[in-house]
N, C-alpha and C positions, 0 to 999 in steps of 0.2 A: 594112765593118766584118769583119776576120777573129775567127772563134774557135779557140782551140786544143784540140786532143781530149784528152778526160778522161788519156788515159795520159803524154801532155806535160804537163799541170797536175798530176800526180803525180810526174814526175821532177823539175823546175823545181822544188816544195817542196822534197821531199825533198834536192835537196842545198842549197838553203838551208838547211834546219834544220842537215845535217851540218856546213855550214859555222859556224854560230853556236854548235854543242855542241863541236867543235873550237875554237874560238876562246876558250869558257868553261875549258876544260881546258888552255889552256896561262900560267894564270898561276895564281900562288896569293895569300895574302893576306897579310901584315906588320901585327898588331895590336900597336900602342905603348898603354902606359898607366903613367901615374907613382903611385906611394904616395909619400905621405909618411910620415918616421919623425919620429915625438913624440920629442923632442931636451929638450923641455922651455926651449929658445931660442928666437928669433925672429929675423927681420932688423926692426928699429925702422923703418927706411926702405924697404924691401920688396926684393924680388929677381925677376931673371929666371933662369927656368932653359928651355935651350935645349936644342935637338937636330939632329942630324943623320942620315943614315940613307944610306949611302953604297955600291953594289957593291965587291965587294971584287977584280975583275978588273980594273976601271980607274980606282979612287975616285972614279967619280962621283960628285958629291951630287945625289939622286934626289927629298930631300926636304930642307926645313930651316924650323925653328918655333923660336919663342920664346914664353913664356907666361909670366903674373904666377899665374896657377890650375894645377891640373891639367894636365899635356901629355898628350894622346891622338891618336891617329891611326890611319885604317887606309888600309894602302896596298895595290893591287891592283901586283903584281909579277911579272917572270918567275922562274919558277922559276933558282936560285941559292943563293950564298951573298952577305950584306948585315953589314955593319957600322953599327950604333949608336953612335952618341957622345952624352952629354948632359954638358953642365955647368950651372956657377951663377955670376951678375953680378950682386950684390947693389949696390946703390943707394948713391951718394956725394950724400951731401945730398939730392938731389931723382933721379927714375930718369932726368933728362934727362943727368945724370952713371953711369956707371956703375963701378963697381972692376975689377977684371982677373978675368977667368976663375978659377974656383976650383970645388975637389969634382968634377974630370973621371971620368968612366968612360966605361965602351966593352964591349958586346957585340956576338958574332956568332951570325947566326943562319943558317939554310938553311930556304929558301924552296921548297915542296914543290905542284908542280901540283894543284888543285882541296881544297888543303889552307890551314889558317893556323895560324900560328907568332906566340906572344906575346911579345912582349919589356916585361917590365918594369921601368921605371925605379924605385930604392928612393933617395929623397932626404930628406936632412934638416940645419938648420943645425948648421953646425958637424962634420960628418960626410962621412967619402969617400960620393958613390954608389955604388951598383953598379946592375948588370942581369942580371936570371935570367927566366928560361923556365920558369915554376910549371906 
């Protein structure tokens, strides 16, 4: 059985900690939440709210989701610029059949290393949504 010298163990441990610390500094977080705007109206048959997150450089979709409740997400992303899109599809009769997309909105966000940015989707029945950074 071979034993490592105390100095060698310290160097190995220190290099591992440095790798972990540098990896955590290479990402940031995009937090997404949806806020309902009460217009007094409602979707009688229901509706889905959709969300996509794309990297602006190559337009690659990194996250896609739909929900009948409030949308929310926490995405760990590389530093850079991202586009958040959202839209509504109301149910036509049942939610097995959906109407065409409506009430589209878009926002652009910069993710920085070791920081977070919040994208808030404001949506309501009969109004166009908008995305803000509170």
